[in-house]
C-alpha positions as CSV (number, residue, x, y, z in Angstrom):
1,M,0.0,0.0,0.0
2,T,1.4,3.4,-1.0
3,I,0.4,6.7,0.4
4,G,0.9,9.8,-1.9
5,R,3.5,12.4,-1.5
6,R,3.6,16.2,-2.0
7,K,6.3,17.5,-4.5
8,G,9.5,18.7,-2.9
9,G,10.1,22.3,-1.9
10,S,13.0,24.7,-2.5
11,T,15.2,24.4,0.6
12,E,18.6,22.9,0.4
13,G,19.5,19.6,2.0
14,T,22.6,18.4,3.7
15,S,24.1,15.1,4.3
16,G,23.8,15.5,8.0
17,E,21.3,15.0,10.8
18,Q,20.2,18.3,12.3
19,A,20.3,17.5,16.0
20,G,21.8,14.0,16.4
21,A,25.4,13.0,17.1
22,E,27.6,11.4,14.5
23,E,27.1,7.7,14.0
24,D,29.6,5.1,15.3
25,P,31.5,3.1,12.7
26,A,32.0,-0.7,13.0
27,E,35.3,-2.4,12.2
28,A,33.9,-4.7,9.5
29,R,33.9,-3.7,5.8
30,G,30.5,-3.7,4.2
31,P,29.3,-4.3,0.6
32,C,29.4,-0.6,-0.2
33,D,33.0,-0.4,0.9
34,T,34.5,-1.3,-2.5
35,G,37.9,0.2,-2.1
36,P,41.1,-1.8,-1.4
37,A,41.5,-3.1,2.1
38,M,44.1,-1.2,4.1
39,S,45.1,-2.9,7.3
40,D,48.0,-0.7,8.5
41,A,47.6,2.5,6.5
42,P,45.3,5.2,7.9
43,P,41.8,5.4,6.4
44,P,41.4,8.0,3.6
45,Q,39.9,11.3,4.7
46,L,36.2,11.9,4.2
47,F,35.2,14.4,1.5
48,P,32.8,16.9,3.0
49,L,29.8,17.7,0.9
50,F,26.4,19.4,1.2
51,L,23.7,18.0,-1.1
52,R,21.0,20.0,-2.8
53,L,18.2,17.5,-2.6
54,A,15.2,19.7,-3.4
55,G,12.9,17.8,-5.8
56,K,15.3,14.8,-5.9
57,D,14.1,11.2,-5.4
58,V,15.4,9.9,-2.0
59,L,14.7,6.3,-0.8
60,V,14.5,5.6,2.9
61,V,14.4,1.9,3.9
62,G,12.8,1.7,7.3
63,A,10.4,3.9,9.2
64,G,11.3,3.4,12.9
65,A,12.5,6.0,15.4
66,V,15.9,6.5,13.8
67,A,14.5,6.6,10.3
68,E,11.9,9.1,11.5
69,R,14.6,11.7,12.2
70,K,16.2,11.2,8.8
71,I,12.9,11.4,7.0
72,Q,12.0,14.6,8.7
73,D,15.4,16.2,7.8
74,L,14.9,15.0,4.2
75,V,11.4,16.5,4.0
76,E,12.8,19.8,5.3
77,S,15.4,19.6,2.6
78,G,12.7,19.5,0.0
79,A,13.5,16.0,-1.2
80,A,10.9,13.8,-2.8
81,V,11.0,11.1,-0.2
82,R,10.0,7.5,-0.7
83,V,9.8,5.3,2.4
84,V,9.6,1.5,2.3
85,A,8.9,-0.3,5.5
86,L,6.6,-3.0,7.0
87,T,5.7,-0.7,9.9
88,A,6.1,3.0,10.6
89,T,6.0,5.3,13.6
90,A,3.1,7.6,14.2
91,A,5.1,10.6,13.0
92,V,6.0,8.9,9.7
93,E,2.4,7.9,9.2
94,R,1.4,11.6,9.7
95,L,3.9,12.7,7.1
96,A,2.4,10.2,4.7
97,A,-1.1,11.3,5.4
98,D,-0.1,14.9,4.9
99,G,1.4,14.0,1.5
100,A,4.9,14.9,2.5
101,I,6.3,11.5,1.7
102,A,5.3,8.3,-0.2
103,L,5.0,5.4,2.2
104,S,4.9,1.8,1.0
105,R,4.1,-0.7,3.8
106,R,6.0,-3.7,2.5
107,A,9.4,-5.4,2.5
108,F,12.3,-3.7,0.7
109,D,12.9,-4.8,-2.9
110,E,16.2,-4.1,-4.6
111,S,14.3,-2.4,-7.5
112,D,13.2,0.3,-5.0
113,V,16.7,1.8,-5.4
114,D,16.1,2.5,-9.1
115,G,15.8,6.2,-9.8
116,A,17.0,7.3,-6.4
117,W,19.7,10.0,-5.9
118,L,20.3,8.9,-2.4
119,V,19.5,5.8,-0.3
120,V,19.1,5.9,3.5
121,A,19.2,2.4,5.1
122,A,17.7,2.8,8.5
123,T,16.4,-0.6,9.6
124,T,17.4,-2.9,12.4
125,D,17.9,-5.8,10.0
126,P,21.5,-6.3,9.0
127,A,20.6,-8.3,6.0
128,V,18.3,-5.6,4.7
129,Q,20.9,-3.0,5.4
130,A,23.5,-4.9,3.4
131,R,21.1,-5.5,0.5
132,A,20.0,-1.9,0.2
133,C,23.6,-0.6,0.3
134,S,24.9,-3.3,-2.1
135,R,22.2,-2.4,-4.6
136,A,23.0,1.3,-4.2
137,A,26.7,0.7,-4.7
138,A,26.0,-1.3,-7.9
139,G,24.0,1.6,-9.2
140,R,26.6,4.2,-8.1
141,V,24.1,5.8,-5.7
142,L,25.3,7.2,-2.4
143,A,24.0,5.2,0.6
144,L,23.8,6.4,4.2
145,A,23.5,3.4,6.5
146,V,22.2,4.6,9.9
147,D,24.2,3.1,12.8
148,D,25.8,0.8,10.2
149,P,28.6,2.9,8.6
150,P,30.6,0.0,7.1
151,N,27.7,-0.8,4.8
152,G,27.3,2.8,3.6
153,S,29.2,5.1,1.3
154,A,28.3,8.3,3.3
155,Y,28.3,9.3,7.0
156,S,25.9,11.7,8.7
157,A,27.3,14.4,11.0
158,S,26.6,16.6,13.9
159,V,25.0,19.7,12.4
160,I,24.4,23.3,13.4
161,R,22.1,25.6,11.5
162,R,22.0,29.3,12.2
163,G,20.5,31.6,9.6
164,P,22.3,31.0,6.3
165,F,25.1,29.0,8.0
166,T,25.2,25.2,8.1
167,I,28.1,23.7,10.0
168,A,28.7,19.9,9.9
169,I,31.1,18.2,12.2
170,S,32.5,14.7,11.7
171,S,35.3,12.8,13.5
172,S,35.3,10.1,10.7
173,G,33.6,7.9,13.3
174,E,36.6,8.0,15.7
175,A,34.9,10.1,18.5
176,P,31.2,10.7,17.9
177,A,30.6,12.0,21.4
178,L,33.4,14.6,20.9
179,S,31.7,15.6,17.7
180,R,28.5,16.3,19.6
181,L,30.4,18.3,22.3
182,L,32.1,20.4,19.6
183,R,28.7,21.1,18.1
184,E,27.4,22.3,21.4
185,V,30.4,24.5,22.0
186,L,30.1,26.1,18.5
187,E,26.4,26.7,19.0
188,Q,27.3,29.0,21.9
189,A,30.1,30.7,19.9
190,L,28.1,31.5,16.8
191,P,26.8,35.0,16.6
192,A,23.1,35.8,17.1
193,D,20.8,36.6,14.2
194,D,21.3,40.3,14.5
195,W,25.0,39.9,13.8
196,I,24.1,38.1,10.5
197,E,21.8,41.0,9.5
198,A,24.6,43.4,10.4
199,A,27.1,41.4,8.2
200,R,24.6,41.6,5.3
201,A,24.2,45.3,5.7
202,L,28.0,45.7,5.7
203,R,28.3,43.7,2.5
204,E,25.8,45.9,0.8
205,R,27.8,49.0,1.9
206,W,31.0,47.5,0.5
207,R,29.3,46.9,-2.8
208,R,27.8,50.4,-2.9
209,D,31.1,52.1,-2.0
210,G,33.2,49.8,-4.2
211,A,35.3,48.8,-1.1
212,P,38.4,46.7,-2.2
213,M,38.4,43.1,-1.3
214,A,41.6,43.4,0.7
215,S,40.1,45.8,3.2
216,R,36.8,44.0,3.8
217,F,37.9,41.5,6.4
218,A,39.6,44.0,8.6
219,D,36.5,46.2,8.3
220,L,34.3,43.3,9.3
221,V,36.5,42.5,12.4
222,R,36.4,46.2,13.5
223,A,32.6,46.4,13.1
224,F,32.0,43.2,15.1
225,K,34.5,44.1,17.7
226,A,32.6,47.3,18.3
227,R,29.3,45.3,18.6
228,A,30.9,43.0,21.1
229,D,32.1,45.9,23.2
């Protein structure tokens, strides 16, 4: 049974979870980890990326409590979200009833990956996680495996959103609790919304006056030092 979905909006998406901590990696390599095994060498660095998912087809496998957070983030990103799960939380059911997502109450089929730009595997079944990620890898589709990083090709992160700013923090799975702590510290350090408006006004003044690029940063520092005082 499939419940209809409203078309995606215009906001930008990210590859991170808005309020959650970074996910812990496991030691084993999964089916989406197709690179050469490196036993002694350090793992390659992650490539940070923000995804513009507005209107893009995103498949979420699973509709439990963890999947619910991802689904909500994807909806807020304007993605066209398809959810496949045998059961769903009340919040996911409401999103489907409101037309925000398409919910199919059935088992995952590998053909569900067809047409997706991104796959989010968020079940508690290791076999389903592996199948979803393996099929995504075969189709060269990025896969986020929630609480199962070895099976995925992408990690989520601790994310801060403040006005036009989006800051994502990842420890490459080495210290997820520290990532969350850093997020909380940075949340306190970021300027309030009125500072953002002041920066916008300053930029308009620079453009109007033709201020040289070399002088703008020092001008910004002086202006905000005066505000802080």
